[in-house]
DOZADO-33067 format. One record per residue (C-alpha): x, z, y; residue number from 1. Coordinates in steps of 0.25 Angstrom, whole numbers. Example, Ala and Ser with C-alpha at 12.3 -4.5 7.8 and 13.67 -1.06 7.14 Angstrom:
REM residues 2
<<49, 31, -18>, 1>
<<55, 29, -4>, 2>
END
This chain:
REM residues 621
<<195, 238, 660>, 1>
<<197, 227, 648>, 2>
<<194, 232, 634>, 3>
<<210, 227, 632>, 4>
<<215, 236, 644>, 5>
<<208, 248, 637>, 6>
<<215, 246, 623>, 7>
<<227, 245, 631>, 8>
<<225, 258, 637>, 9>
<<221, 265, 624>, 10>
<<233, 260, 616>, 11>
<<242, 264, 628>, 12>
<<236, 277, 627>, 13>
<<237, 279, 612>, 14>
<<251, 275, 613>, 15>
<<255, 286, 623>, 16>
<<247, 296, 615>, 17>
<<256, 293, 603>, 18>
<<269, 296, 613>, 19>
<<265, 308, 617>, 20>
<<258, 314, 605>, 21>
<<267, 309, 592>, 22>
<<275, 320, 587>, 23>
<<291, 319, 591>, 24>
<<299, 314, 579>, 25>
<<306, 323, 571>, 26>
<<322, 325, 574>, 27>
<<330, 320, 563>, 28>
<<336, 331, 554>, 29>
<<350, 337, 557>, 30>
<<356, 353, 557>, 31>
<<352, 353, 572>, 32>
<<338, 349, 571>, 33>
<<336, 358, 559>, 34>
<<341, 370, 566>, 35>
<<333, 367, 579>, 36>
<<319, 365, 570>, 37>
<<323, 379, 563>, 38>
<<324, 386, 577>, 39>
<<311, 378, 581>, 40>
<<304, 382, 569>, 41>
<<309, 397, 568>, 42>
<<304, 400, 583>, 43>
<<291, 393, 580>, 44>
<<286, 404, 572>, 45>
<<286, 419, 576>, 46>
<<291, 424, 562>, 47>
<<292, 440, 568>, 48>
<<276, 440, 562>, 49>
<<283, 441, 547>, 50>
<<292, 453, 549>, 51>
<<280, 464, 548>, 52>
<<272, 456, 536>, 53>
<<271, 465, 524>, 54>
<<264, 465, 512>, 55>
<<259, 450, 514>, 56>
<<270, 443, 506>, 57>
<<275, 434, 519>, 58>
<<289, 442, 518>, 59>
<<292, 433, 506>, 60>
<<285, 421, 508>, 61>
<<287, 419, 523>, 62>
<<297, 429, 530>, 63>
<<309, 428, 519>, 64>
<<309, 413, 522>, 65>
<<311, 416, 537>, 66>
<<324, 424, 530>, 67>
<<328, 413, 522>, 68>
<<328, 402, 536>, 69>
<<336, 411, 545>, 70>
<<345, 413, 532>, 71>
<<348, 399, 531>, 72>
<<348, 396, 547>, 73>
<<359, 407, 546>, 74>
<<365, 398, 535>, 75>
<<365, 386, 542>, 76>
<<369, 389, 557>, 77>
<<377, 404, 555>, 78>
<<368, 408, 566>, 79>
<<365, 422, 563>, 80>
<<352, 422, 572>, 81>
<<346, 417, 560>, 82>
<<352, 430, 551>, 83>
<<346, 439, 563>, 84>
<<332, 433, 562>, 85>
<<333, 435, 547>, 86>
<<337, 448, 548>, 87>
<<326, 451, 556>, 88>
<<315, 449, 546>, 89>
<<324, 454, 535>, 90>
<<325, 467, 541>, 91>
<<311, 468, 540>, 92>
<<309, 464, 526>, 93>
<<317, 478, 521>, 94>
<<307, 487, 531>, 95>
<<294, 480, 523>, 96>
<<298, 483, 511>, 97>
<<287, 492, 503>, 98>
<<299, 502, 500>, 99>
<<300, 503, 516>, 100>
<<286, 502, 520>, 101>
<<282, 512, 510>, 102>
<<273, 505, 504>, 103>
<<269, 501, 487>, 104>
<<267, 489, 479>, 105>
<<255, 489, 469>, 106>
<<263, 497, 459>, 107>
<<265, 508, 469>, 108>
<<279, 506, 471>, 109>
<<285, 505, 485>, 110>
<<298, 496, 483>, 111>
<<307, 488, 491>, 112>
<<301, 475, 491>, 113>
<<288, 468, 498>, 114>
<<274, 470, 492>, 115>
<<263, 459, 495>, 116>
<<248, 461, 495>, 117>
<<246, 446, 499>, 118>
<<240, 442, 484>, 119>
<<232, 455, 481>, 120>
<<224, 454, 493>, 121>
<<233, 467, 498>, 122>
<<226, 475, 487>, 123>
<<239, 476, 478>, 124>
<<253, 474, 482>, 125>
<<264, 468, 475>, 126>
<<278, 465, 475>, 127>
<<279, 451, 471>, 128>
<<294, 446, 465>, 129>
<<292, 433, 472>, 130>
<<291, 440, 487>, 131>
<<303, 450, 485>, 132>
<<312, 438, 480>, 133>
<<308, 428, 493>, 134>
<<309, 441, 501>, 135>
<<322, 446, 497>, 136>
<<331, 433, 495>, 137>
<<335, 430, 510>, 138>
<<339, 446, 511>, 139>
<<348, 444, 500>, 140>
<<352, 430, 504>, 141>
<<355, 435, 518>, 142>
<<363, 446, 513>, 143>
<<372, 436, 504>, 144>
<<374, 428, 516>, 145>
<<379, 441, 524>, 146>
<<388, 444, 512>, 147>
<<395, 431, 512>, 148>
<<399, 429, 527>, 149>
<<407, 440, 534>, 150>
<<401, 436, 548>, 151>
<<388, 443, 544>, 152>
<<392, 456, 541>, 153>
<<383, 460, 552>, 154>
<<372, 457, 544>, 155>
<<378, 466, 531>, 156>
<<368, 478, 534>, 157>
<<356, 470, 533>, 158>
<<362, 462, 520>, 159>
<<364, 474, 513>, 160>
<<349, 479, 515>, 161>
<<344, 465, 513>, 162>
<<350, 465, 499>, 163>
<<348, 478, 495>, 164>
<<334, 475, 500>, 165>
<<334, 461, 490>, 166>
<<340, 468, 479>, 167>
<<331, 482, 479>, 168>
<<318, 471, 479>, 169>
<<323, 463, 466>, 170>
<<324, 476, 459>, 171>
<<311, 480, 461>, 172>
<<304, 467, 454>, 173>
<<313, 471, 441>, 174>
<<304, 483, 435>, 175>
<<308, 482, 420>, 176>
<<314, 495, 421>, 177>
<<300, 500, 427>, 178>
<<290, 495, 419>, 179>
<<279, 504, 426>, 180>
<<281, 495, 438>, 181>
<<280, 481, 431>, 182>
<<274, 471, 440>, 183>
<<275, 457, 437>, 184>
<<283, 453, 449>, 185>
<<295, 463, 443>, 186>
<<294, 460, 428>, 187>
<<307, 452, 425>, 188>
<<308, 445, 410>, 189>
<<321, 443, 405>, 190>
<<322, 432, 393>, 191>
<<335, 428, 390>, 192>
<<341, 421, 402>, 193>
<<328, 422, 410>, 194>
<<322, 433, 418>, 195>
<<309, 429, 425>, 196>
<<295, 437, 431>, 197>
<<283, 434, 426>, 198>
<<280, 427, 440>, 199>
<<280, 412, 444>, 200>
<<294, 406, 445>, 201>
<<295, 406, 460>, 202>
<<293, 422, 459>, 203>
<<305, 424, 449>, 204>
<<313, 414, 458>, 205>
<<310, 422, 470>, 206>
<<317, 434, 464>, 207>
<<328, 426, 458>, 208>
<<331, 421, 472>, 209>
<<331, 435, 478>, 210>
<<342, 439, 465>, 211>
<<350, 428, 468>, 212>
<<352, 431, 484>, 213>
<<355, 446, 480>, 214>
<<366, 440, 469>, 215>
<<371, 430, 480>, 216>
<<372, 443, 490>, 217>
<<378, 453, 479>, 218>
<<384, 445, 469>, 219>
<<377, 455, 460>, 220>
<<376, 446, 445>, 221>
<<364, 456, 442>, 222>
<<355, 445, 450>, 223>
<<359, 434, 448>, 224>
<<358, 436, 432>, 225>
<<344, 438, 434>, 226>
<<341, 426, 445>, 227>
<<349, 416, 433>, 228>
<<339, 422, 423>, 229>
<<328, 419, 433>, 230>
<<334, 405, 434>, 231>
<<334, 404, 420>, 232>
<<319, 407, 420>, 233>
<<316, 397, 432>, 234>
<<325, 386, 422>, 235>
<<317, 385, 411>, 236>
<<305, 380, 420>, 237>
<<311, 367, 427>, 238>
<<305, 355, 423>, 239>
<<316, 344, 426>, 240>
<<308, 330, 432>, 241>
<<318, 321, 427>, 242>
<<312, 308, 435>, 243>
<<317, 316, 449>, 244>
<<326, 326, 441>, 245>
<<319, 338, 448>, 246>
<<314, 351, 444>, 247>
<<301, 357, 444>, 248>
<<295, 370, 439>, 249>
<<282, 376, 439>, 250>
<<276, 389, 446>, 251>
<<276, 398, 435>, 252>
<<277, 392, 422>, 253>
<<276, 406, 413>, 254>
<<262, 405, 418>, 255>
<<250, 400, 411>, 256>
<<242, 398, 424>, 257>
<<254, 392, 432>, 258>
<<264, 388, 422>, 259>
<<261, 374, 426>, 260>
<<261, 374, 439>, 261>
<<270, 368, 446>, 262>
<<280, 376, 457>, 263>
<<275, 373, 473>, 264>
<<282, 371, 484>, 265>
<<280, 385, 490>, 266>
<<284, 391, 478>, 267>
<<296, 383, 474>, 268>
<<303, 388, 487>, 269>
<<306, 402, 480>, 270>
<<310, 394, 469>, 271>
<<322, 386, 474>, 272>
<<328, 396, 483>, 273>
<<332, 402, 469>, 274>
<<335, 389, 464>, 275>
<<346, 387, 476>, 276>
<<350, 403, 475>, 277>
<<351, 401, 459>, 278>
<<359, 388, 462>, 279>
<<370, 395, 472>, 280>
<<371, 406, 461>, 281>
<<374, 397, 450>, 282>
<<360, 395, 442>, 283>
<<356, 382, 446>, 284>
<<365, 371, 445>, 285>
<<366, 358, 457>, 286>
<<359, 351, 447>, 287>
<<346, 359, 445>, 288>
<<347, 359, 461>, 289>
<<347, 344, 461>, 290>
<<335, 344, 453>, 291>
<<327, 354, 462>, 292>
<<332, 348, 473>, 293>
<<324, 334, 467>, 294>
<<312, 342, 465>, 295>
<<312, 344, 481>, 296>
<<318, 332, 485>, 297>
<<312, 322, 475>, 298>
<<300, 328, 471>, 299>
<<294, 338, 481>, 300>
<<298, 329, 494>, 301>
<<287, 317, 492>, 302>
<<289, 303, 496>, 303>
<<281, 305, 509>, 304>
<<287, 318, 513>, 305>
<<277, 328, 508>, 306>
<<279, 339, 499>, 307>
<<276, 342, 486>, 308>
<<268, 354, 483>, 309>
<<276, 357, 469>, 310>
<<289, 355, 464>, 311>
<<284, 343, 453>, 312>
<<280, 335, 468>, 313>
<<267, 336, 466>, 314>
<<256, 340, 478>, 315>
<<261, 341, 494>, 316>
<<264, 355, 498>, 317>
<<258, 361, 511>, 318>
<<273, 366, 513>, 319>
<<281, 354, 514>, 320>
<<291, 361, 523>, 321>
<<293, 370, 512>, 322>
<<303, 360, 506>, 323>
<<312, 363, 515>, 324>
<<316, 375, 507>, 325>
<<320, 364, 495>, 326>
<<333, 361, 504>, 327>
<<339, 373, 495>, 328>
<<343, 359, 486>, 329>
<<347, 350, 500>, 330>
<<359, 347, 493>, 331>
<<354, 341, 482>, 332>
<<342, 335, 489>, 333>
<<345, 333, 504>, 334>
<<332, 326, 507>, 335>
<<326, 337, 508>, 336>
<<332, 342, 522>, 337>
<<324, 329, 529>, 338>
<<311, 331, 520>, 339>
<<311, 347, 526>, 340>
<<317, 343, 540>, 341>
<<305, 333, 540>, 342>
<<294, 341, 537>, 343>
<<299, 355, 544>, 344>
<<303, 347, 558>, 345>
<<288, 342, 558>, 346>
<<281, 357, 558>, 347>
<<280, 363, 570>, 348>
<<282, 378, 563>, 349>
<<286, 382, 550>, 350>
<<283, 394, 540>, 351>
<<295, 402, 535>, 352>
<<296, 394, 523>, 353>
<<299, 382, 532>, 354>
<<308, 389, 539>, 355>
<<316, 393, 529>, 356>
<<317, 378, 523>, 357>
<<321, 374, 538>, 358>
<<332, 384, 538>, 359>
<<337, 380, 524>, 360>
<<337, 365, 531>, 361>
<<346, 370, 542>, 362>
<<355, 377, 530>, 363>
<<357, 364, 522>, 364>
<<359, 352, 533>, 365>
<<373, 350, 536>, 366>
<<378, 356, 550>, 367>
<<378, 346, 560>, 368>
<<390, 338, 565>, 369>
<<395, 333, 579>, 370>
<<396, 318, 581>, 371>
<<403, 309, 577>, 372>
<<408, 317, 566>, 373>
<<402, 312, 554>, 374>
<<394, 323, 545>, 375>
<<403, 327, 534>, 376>
<<403, 319, 520>, 377>
<<394, 327, 510>, 378>
<<402, 336, 498>, 379>
<<398, 330, 487>, 380>
<<410, 335, 477>, 381>
<<408, 346, 468>, 382>
<<417, 357, 464>, 383>
<<427, 358, 453>, 384>
<<426, 370, 445>, 385>
<<430, 375, 431>, 386>
<<428, 389, 424>, 387>
<<442, 395, 424>, 388>
<<438, 409, 415>, 389>
<<435, 412, 407>, 390>
<<444, 402, 399>, 391>
<<437, 394, 388>, 392>
<<433, 401, 376>, 393>
<<435, 415, 381>, 394>
<<429, 426, 374>, 395>
<<424, 437, 384>, 396>
<<422, 450, 379>, 397>
<<419, 459, 391>, 398>
<<408, 462, 400>, 399>
<<411, 452, 410>, 400>
<<421, 439, 412>, 401>
<<430, 434, 424>, 402>
<<424, 420, 426>, 403>
<<431, 411, 434>, 404>
<<432, 396, 439>, 405>
<<439, 387, 447>, 406>
<<433, 378, 458>, 407>
<<435, 369, 469>, 408>
<<428, 359, 478>, 409>
<<431, 349, 490>, 410>
<<423, 357, 499>, 411>
<<423, 372, 492>, 412>
<<416, 379, 480>, 413>
<<405, 387, 487>, 414>
<<401, 395, 475>, 415>
<<404, 396, 461>, 416>
<<397, 401, 449>, 417>
<<396, 403, 434>, 418>
<<388, 403, 422>, 419>
<<386, 404, 408>, 420>
<<379, 397, 396>, 421>
<<378, 400, 380>, 422>
<<375, 383, 379>, 423>
<<379, 377, 392>, 424>
<<366, 373, 395>, 425>
<<359, 386, 401>, 426>
<<369, 392, 408>, 427>
<<368, 405, 417>, 428>
<<373, 409, 430>, 429>
<<384, 421, 431>, 430>
<<385, 421, 446>, 431>
<<394, 415, 457>, 432>
<<409, 418, 457>, 433>
<<417, 422, 468>, 434>
<<429, 414, 473>, 435>
<<441, 422, 468>, 436>
<<452, 413, 473>, 437>
<<455, 401, 481>, 438>
<<445, 395, 490>, 439>
<<432, 387, 489>, 440>
<<439, 373, 488>, 441>
<<447, 378, 477>, 442>
<<445, 392, 470>, 443>
<<443, 402, 459>, 444>
<<429, 408, 457>, 445>
<<426, 420, 448>, 446>
<<415, 431, 444>, 447>
<<412, 440, 432>, 448>
<<403, 437, 422>, 449>
<<395, 449, 416>, 450>
<<394, 446, 402>, 451>
<<391, 461, 396>, 452>
<<376, 457, 394>, 453>
<<379, 442, 388>, 454>
<<377, 441, 371>, 455>
<<391, 437, 365>, 456>
<<393, 422, 362>, 457>
<<397, 409, 369>, 458>
<<396, 405, 382>, 459>
<<399, 394, 392>, 460>
<<404, 396, 407>, 461>
<<404, 388, 419>, 462>
<<406, 388, 434>, 463>
<<398, 382, 444>, 464>
<<403, 379, 457>, 465>
<<397, 373, 471>, 466>
<<402, 369, 485>, 467>
<<394, 371, 497>, 468>
<<387, 357, 496>, 469>
<<382, 359, 483>, 470>
<<389, 352, 474>, 471>
<<391, 360, 462>, 472>
<<400, 358, 450>, 473>
<<399, 365, 436>, 474>
<<412, 370, 427>, 475>
<<415, 365, 413>, 476>
<<409, 376, 404>, 477>
<<418, 386, 397>, 478>
<<414, 392, 384>, 479>
<<418, 408, 381>, 480>
<<412, 418, 373>, 481>
<<407, 433, 376>, 482>
<<409, 442, 364>, 483>
<<406, 457, 369>, 484>
<<414, 469, 363>, 485>
<<401, 473, 355>, 486>
<<396, 463, 345>, 487>
<<383, 469, 346>, 488>
<<371, 461, 356>, 489>
<<365, 475, 358>, 490>
<<370, 481, 372>, 491>
<<372, 495, 371>, 492>
<<367, 497, 357>, 493>
<<375, 510, 356>, 494>
<<369, 515, 369>, 495>
<<382, 520, 374>, 496>
<<378, 515, 387>, 497>
<<365, 522, 387>, 498>
<<354, 513, 388>, 499>
<<362, 500, 394>, 500>
<<358, 487, 388>, 501>
<<343, 491, 384>, 502>
<<332, 493, 391>, 503>
<<325, 506, 392>, 504>
<<312, 506, 401>, 505>
<<308, 520, 406>, 506>
<<319, 524, 399>, 507>
<<312, 527, 387>, 508>
<<325, 528, 377>, 509>
<<335, 537, 380>, 510>
<<350, 538, 378>, 511>
<<356, 550, 369>, 512>
<<369, 555, 365>, 513>
<<377, 562, 354>, 514>
<<390, 565, 353>, 515>
<<394, 555, 364>, 516>
<<386, 543, 358>, 517>
<<373, 536, 364>, 518>
<<361, 533, 358>, 519>
<<346, 529, 361>, 520>
<<334, 536, 357>, 521>
<<321, 530, 359>, 522>
<<305, 532, 356>, 523>
<<294, 521, 352>, 524>
<<299, 515, 366>, 525>
<<298, 501, 367>, 526>
<<304, 502, 381>, 527>
<<319, 502, 375>, 528>
<<325, 488, 372>, 529>
<<337, 477, 373>, 530>
<<335, 463, 375>, 531>
<<346, 455, 368>, 532>
<<348, 440, 371>, 533>
<<350, 435, 356>, 534>
<<353, 420, 350>, 535>
<<345, 417, 339>, 536>
<<349, 422, 324>, 537>
<<351, 433, 316>, 538>
<<357, 446, 322>, 539>
<<358, 461, 315>, 540>
<<355, 475, 322>, 541>
<<359, 488, 318>, 542>
<<356, 502, 326>, 543>
<<358, 515, 322>, 544>
<<345, 527, 323>, 545>
<<344, 541, 323>, 546>
<<331, 547, 320>, 547>
<<324, 553, 333>, 548>
<<310, 560, 333>, 549>
<<302, 547, 329>, 550>
<<298, 548, 312>, 551>
<<297, 533, 312>, 552>
<<312, 530, 314>, 553>
<<318, 521, 323>, 554>
<<314, 507, 326>, 555>
<<321, 493, 333>, 556>
<<312, 483, 336>, 557>
<<318, 469, 341>, 558>
<<311, 458, 348>, 559>
<<311, 445, 350>, 560>
<<307, 439, 364>, 561>
<<305, 424, 367>, 562>
<<307, 415, 380>, 563>
<<292, 412, 380>, 564>
<<290, 427, 380>, 565>
<<286, 430, 367>, 566>
<<291, 441, 357>, 567>
<<293, 447, 346>, 568>
<<298, 459, 337>, 569>
<<302, 453, 323>, 570>
<<311, 465, 321>, 571>
<<306, 480, 321>, 572>
<<315, 489, 312>, 573>
<<313, 503, 310>, 574>
<<321, 514, 304>, 575>
<<319, 528, 300>, 576>
<<332, 538, 300>, 577>
<<334, 544, 287>, 578>
<<342, 554, 294>, 579>
<<344, 562, 306>, 580>
<<356, 554, 311>, 581>
<<360, 540, 314>, 582>
<<357, 530, 305>, 583>
<<360, 515, 304>, 584>
<<347, 507, 305>, 585>
<<347, 495, 294>, 586>
<<351, 483, 300>, 587>
<<341, 474, 306>, 588>
<<343, 459, 308>, 589>
<<336, 451, 317>, 590>
<<334, 435, 319>, 591>
<<332, 431, 331>, 592>
<<324, 417, 335>, 593>
<<328, 406, 342>, 594>
<<320, 408, 355>, 595>
<<322, 423, 358>, 596>
<<326, 426, 373>, 597>
<<328, 441, 371>, 598>
<<329, 449, 357>, 599>
<<324, 463, 361>, 600>
<<327, 476, 354>, 601>
<<321, 490, 354>, 602>
<<324, 502, 349>, 603>
<<313, 513, 346>, 604>
<<309, 524, 338>, 605>
<<298, 518, 328>, 606>
<<288, 530, 333>, 607>
<<286, 542, 340>, 608>
<<298, 549, 344>, 609>
<<311, 543, 346>, 610>
<<325, 536, 337>, 611>
<<338, 535, 341>, 612>
<<346, 523, 340>, 613>
<<362, 519, 342>, 614>
<<372, 508, 338>, 615>
<<363, 495, 339>, 616>
<<370, 483, 338>, 617>
<<365, 469, 336>, 618>
<<375, 458, 330>, 619>
<<372, 443, 325>, 620>
<<373, 440, 311>, 621>
END
């Protein structure tokens, strides 16, 4: 055989080898192919393994993302088999709680949450806020879906149990009234309109997601208020990259060691779920969503198809499939769908967070259309919205006010929320309104604004309407004033409502009554105080005191707390009663400097024994 023939045979064999060993070409992205890929990937792995895992954090990091995946698939297809898969896991979530298993955390507490020993070599068991938030968010979102869809009434009993479990779990991470159980995962710091745990950003936002999910399921504005404060804390650390009109942020900006470490791909998944829920609740705007979308599509998805390790575009992540979770921003960056599908369809199996992203891909893709009918045109028309109540320059004097807006849209308004501001720059969400008349095409929306804890002053109101395509419209702002019946800035200064409005740790201070009049009795204890948000300026504080068992007199201490965490005690006034009856303490003039987030007022005895207080007032000079 000649050398030429040998070479030709060799080349032929090589060619045939490439035919039979080359990987088949990937199918094009379509709703049908995305659903088929989910079915294939879901069946590739056995998820039963997770149903018995305890103490190792997998219920949060992995299994909760299976629940999200199934919820997205139900929302995409309407197929209740996915809800049954969801409840198959969720039911075991409840049985694996510490309180049900009868086991304790390192504090000796057996609580309705899920402890972990993974990060202490199982020598100590801790209940982590981030893991609680991740675990319960899908439980509450399931309850929200059941609430709004009458066809899911068969799931109502389970939804009620899941929702109760979510509320119980959130509560254990706020131990401000139980300092003996202090833990860094359960001590919230409230400074003005912000609220945070001394933990990384993602851990705060994971708990915020749980609060917003419960808010969606219940309408309880308490959760919305807290989540809004968490969002305000997060917003102050967002950094705008003007070259790409995108946001970036650091992992733990308050920490000296990690303060300059940019948020990574894995932890960003906990952040973006909160951002999505906050947008639905009127906390983030469509403009914000576009900037977050640009973070993914313009920064994290690189030109060579690889995915960055961090939100500033640096590094290359070993988990490229996680980019599919950023499809929360699909309406602002549709290219993320192709990028995600290309990565996920090239894999032979998926981890739970990737399966979650694939479920989200199914949810955001438009439905298949039957040929030759062309696909529907993209809806780009914004709603029309205006505030109709209260009227301009209204003075709100009650503890609550009715808010009303008129909104219309070519396809139908999907949701409408209200927010307020003192300067028309920093807005705080009030909550979602209910459709009170008409329909989504043209209707009236109403809600109630709880203003009893908002200080007197001038404010602006606006309404934000959204349609199902993500188009958003913001109304013109309407000016109003809040003027409570009492001129005092101190809440419940006469103690007629007991200790309401005051912090009374360990119930150290007591309410007494004489001839129908309530008054406060406190010892030399710093556990009784009230926090007030005051604008810079001068104020006058007055009070009545009565001699108790202390010989050193009554004492009022005023402390300023700044947003950077520092605090000062510029006013420390004592008064020794000359008689045994009630006496007016000399008025205290205080000057609140700029930058103060909270002014704290303590009432206590000047030494051992007790003193009595009544009729406190604080007015601006």
